[in-house]
C-alpha positions as CSV (number, residue, x, y, z in Angstrom):
1,M,0.0,0.0,0.0
2,A,1.3,3.5,-0.8
3,K,1.9,5.7,2.2
4,N,1.7,9.4,2.4
5,K,2.2,11.7,5.4
6,V,0.2,14.9,5.6
7,S,1.2,17.5,8.2
8,G,-0.2,20.7,9.4
9,K,-1.8,21.3,12.8
10,S,-2.2,17.5,13.1
11,S,-0.4,14.8,11.2
12,V,-2.0,11.9,9.5
13,S,-0.7,8.9,7.6
14,I,-2.6,7.9,4.5
15,D,-2.2,4.3,3.2
16,K,-3.8,4.0,-0.2
17,G,-4.6,0.9,-2.3
18,Y,-7.2,-0.8,-0.1
19,K,-10.2,-2.4,-1.8
20,V,-13.5,-3.1,0.1
21,C,-16.6,-5.0,-0.9
22,E,-20.1,-3.6,-1.3
23,D,-21.2,-4.6,2.3
24,C,-18.2,-2.8,3.8
25,L,-18.7,0.2,1.5
26,F,-22.2,0.8,2.7
27,A,-21.2,0.3,6.4
28,L,-18.1,2.5,6.2
29,V,-19.7,5.4,4.3
30,N,-23.3,5.3,5.5
31,G,-23.3,3.2,8.7
32,D,-25.6,0.8,6.9
33,Y,-24.5,-2.6,8.1
34,P,-25.7,-5.9,6.5
35,S,-28.9,-7.4,7.9
36,D,-27.2,-10.8,8.0
37,D,-25.6,-11.1,11.5
38,K,-22.5,-13.0,10.3
39,R,-21.8,-10.4,7.6
40,A,-22.4,-7.5,10.0
41,E,-20.0,-9.1,12.5
42,A,-17.3,-9.6,9.8
43,V,-17.6,-5.9,8.8
44,L,-17.4,-4.7,12.4
45,A,-14.4,-7.0,13.0
46,G,-12.6,-5.4,10.0
47,E,-13.2,-1.9,11.3
48,K,-12.0,-2.9,14.8
49,R,-8.9,-4.6,13.4
50,V,-7.5,-1.3,11.9
51,L,-8.3,0.9,15.0
52,P,-7.2,3.6,15.7
53,A,-7.0,4.1,11.9
54,R,-10.1,4.6,9.9
55,F,-11.1,3.6,6.4
56,L,-11.8,6.6,4.1
57,S,-13.2,6.4,0.6
58,D,-10.5,7.0,-2.0
59,A,-12.8,7.0,-5.0
60,S,-13.5,9.9,-7.3
61,E,-17.0,11.0,-7.9
62,G,-18.7,8.6,-10.3
63,D,-16.3,5.7,-9.5
64,E,-18.4,2.6,-9.5
65,G,-15.6,0.2,-8.5
66,A,-14.6,-2.9,-10.4
67,F,-15.3,-6.7,-10.2
68,S,-12.6,-8.6,-8.5
69,W,-11.9,-12.0,-6.8
70,R,-9.5,-10.1,-4.4
71,A,-10.4,-10.5,-0.8
72,C,-12.0,-7.5,0.8
73,D,-9.4,-5.6,2.9
74,C,-12.0,-4.8,5.6
75,C,-14.1,-8.0,6.2
76,K,-11.7,-10.4,4.4
77,S,-14.5,-11.9,2.3
78,T,-13.2,-13.9,-0.7
79,L,-16.5,-13.8,-2.5
80,G,-16.2,-12.3,-6.0
81,G,-17.9,-8.9,-6.4
82,T,-17.3,-5.2,-6.8
83,R,-14.4,-3.7,-4.9
84,H,-14.1,0.0,-4.1
85,A,-11.0,2.1,-3.5
86,F,-10.4,3.1,0.1
87,A,-7.5,4.5,2.1
88,L,-6.5,3.8,5.7
89,V,-6.0,7.1,7.6
90,T,-4.2,7.2,10.9
91,H,-3.7,10.3,13.1
92,L,-0.2,10.5,14.3
93,S,1.0,11.9,17.6
94,P,2.7,15.4,17.3
């Protein structure tokens, strides 16, 4: 994953190149978790795994993602489907 450091009043590390599935996309962007309990637990586990960092959409407007067999970088699902670009953002101590 490509890493960038952004500084100013607070510093952050941005790791680009993550790909997330549709379930994780809706949960991370809208807080809309899957109705299936096992899928919802997998998405929540993915979010907790990266704490204190946060996933942030890295897609440009109109980006619809692309089909892939690559595992989701959040929930780790290996089901084929659309993957969307995300970055992992971590606030760094001054």
